[in-house]
N, C-alpha and C positions, 0 to 999 in steps of 0.2 A: 479420663479426667477432663472436665470442661472448665473453661474460663467464663465466669458469669460477671457481667458488668452491671452494677446496681446504679445505673444512671441513664437518663434519656439524652445525654449530651451527644449530638452528632460529631462534635469535634473529638471527644474522647474515643468514640467508636472508630473514627477515621484513623486516629493515631495507632490504635491497636491493629486495625486491618492492614495498614501500611507496614506494620512491624510483624506481620505473619500470624496474627491471631484473629480468629473469627469467633467473637464472644456470643454467648447467649445473653440477651438484654432483659433485665427486669427492673422496672422503674419503682423506686422505693415509696414515693409519696410521703416522705417524712416531713413533719412540721418543723422546719429548720429553726424558726423563731422560738418555738417551745423548747427544743433541745438546747439552744444557746441560753435561754432564760433560766433553765434548770441548773446551769453550771455555776458553782459558787466562786465568784471573783476569778474567772479564768484568765490565763494569758492568751494572746491571740493564737499562738500555735496550738493551744489546747482546744480552742473553739473549733478550728477547722478539722482537727483529727477526731474530735467527738462527733461532729456532723458526718464525717466519712464513715465512722464506725456505726453510727445510727442507721445510715443508709444500707450498709452491708447486713446488719442484723435484721433489719425490717423485711428483707426479702428471703431470709433463710428458710422459713417454713415452706414457702412456695417452691424454692429450689430443692429442698430436701424431699419434697413430694415427687419431684420430677427426676432428680439425679442422685445416684448413690455416691459418686465421686466428683467433687467439684471444688474450685476455689472461687469464692465470691469476693469481688473487689468493689469497694466504695470509695468515692473521692469527693472532696469539697474544696472550693477555692474562695478566698477572700483577699481583698487588697488592704494592706496596712498603709495608711496614708496620713500625712500631716494635715490637720485642719486647724482653724482658728481656736478650737477648743482642745487642741492637743492631738496626739496620735489616736486614730480610730481604725477599726477594721470594718470594711464595708463589703457587702455582697452585690447583688444585682440592684441597680437603681429602680426605685419604685415608680418613677415617672420621668418624662423627658426633662422636666425642669431640674430634678435632682441630678440627672446625668449631666446636664449643662453646667450646673454648679460644680460638680466634681471635676469635670474636664477643665474648668477655669482654674481650679486648684492644681491639677495635674500638669497642665501645659508647661513645657520647658523644664520640668522637674523629674524626680525619680521617686519610686515607691517600691515596697516589697510585696510581691504576689506570693501568698501562702497557699499551698495545696496540701490538704490532709489526705493520707492514703490509709486504708484499712483493708486487710486481707483475712478472710476466714476460710479455713479448709474444712470441707465436709468429707467424711468417709463413712460408708455404710449409712448414709443419710443423717449422720450426727456431726456436730461441730467438734473437731478434735484439736484444732490449733488456731491461734490468732496472732497477728502481728500488725503494728500500726506505727506510722511516723509522719512527720510533716516536712515538706520541702519548701525552702524559701528562695526566691529568685528576684533579683533587682531588675526593675524595668525603668528605662529612661525614655521619656516622651518628648516629642517635638512640640512646637506650639502651632496648632492649626489656625488658619485665619478664621475670622468670624463666619465667612461664607462656607469654608470647609467644615467647620464644626456644625453649623446648622444643617448642612447636607448629610453629615454623618448621623446626627440625631434624627433627622427625618427618615433615615433608612430603617430605623427601629432596632438595629443591631445592638446598640449599647444597653438596651433595656433587658436583654436576655443573657447577659454574661457578667461574671463577677468583676467588679471594678469599673464596669461600663466600657470595656475595650476588648478587642481580640488581637491576637498576634497573627492568626492564620486567616483573617477575613479583612473587611474594610478597614478595621482599626489598625491593621499592620502598616498602613501608610503613615501613621502618626507615631510609630514607635521607632526611636532612634537606635535602640539597642538593648540588650539584656546581659546580665551577668549571672550565669547559672544555666539551668536546664530549660531549653525552649519548650520541651514537652510539658513540663510542669505548668508553664504559663498557658498553654493550650488547654490543659486540664488533667493530664496524667503523665507522670514521669516514668519513662521506661526503666532507667537505671534503678530508681527507688522501688518500683514495682517488682523488678527482678530480685532485688535483695529481700523484699518482704516475702515473696514466693519461696525463696530459698529458706527463709526463717521458719516457714511452716512445712518444709520438707518437699517442695515441688520445684523441679527445674523448668525454667521457662521454655527450654527447647522441646520439652515433651508436650507443650501446649501449642506449638506452631502448627498451623494448618498443613496437613500432609497432602 
């Protein structure tokens, strides 16, 4: 039984490796905007779990051709934040200016980081079980100075991560605290993934690198 991560995120990969799993990595290449646009009036939690499931499903044919027994895990994160137009879920900022605007809204406030998790179990090269769920974690940000914010934006990091910040990178300097699972903020919740694995009949201890 192999653990397949349907993500190119180095942060998710590092969380799993630190926790005793050496996953096989397959990048899904899913058109996230198209998946989200196809959902009829979804709630924020439904968007992230649908994206996570789409990523897992996208790599199934490739994984099935390589492995008879595997669990495929897809994840997706978005930030639920208050904006002048009301609550919105946002992913990676498309530009430095968008990241700057978001940080000016986030500074000194809090928001909900939503991470969708989807697990598909393969047996005999066929999908035999699926489980999915969303984890929500409250993030409280400090207020970086203008110089600090500009230096952070210049690093390029905010453009590559959901919500425009990290907990385990440079952005961690500007996070006052969280309420919930820190792994979910990084990109994958170990407790939730363990529960979803159990739901498809797999014990996480059987996946630990021996």
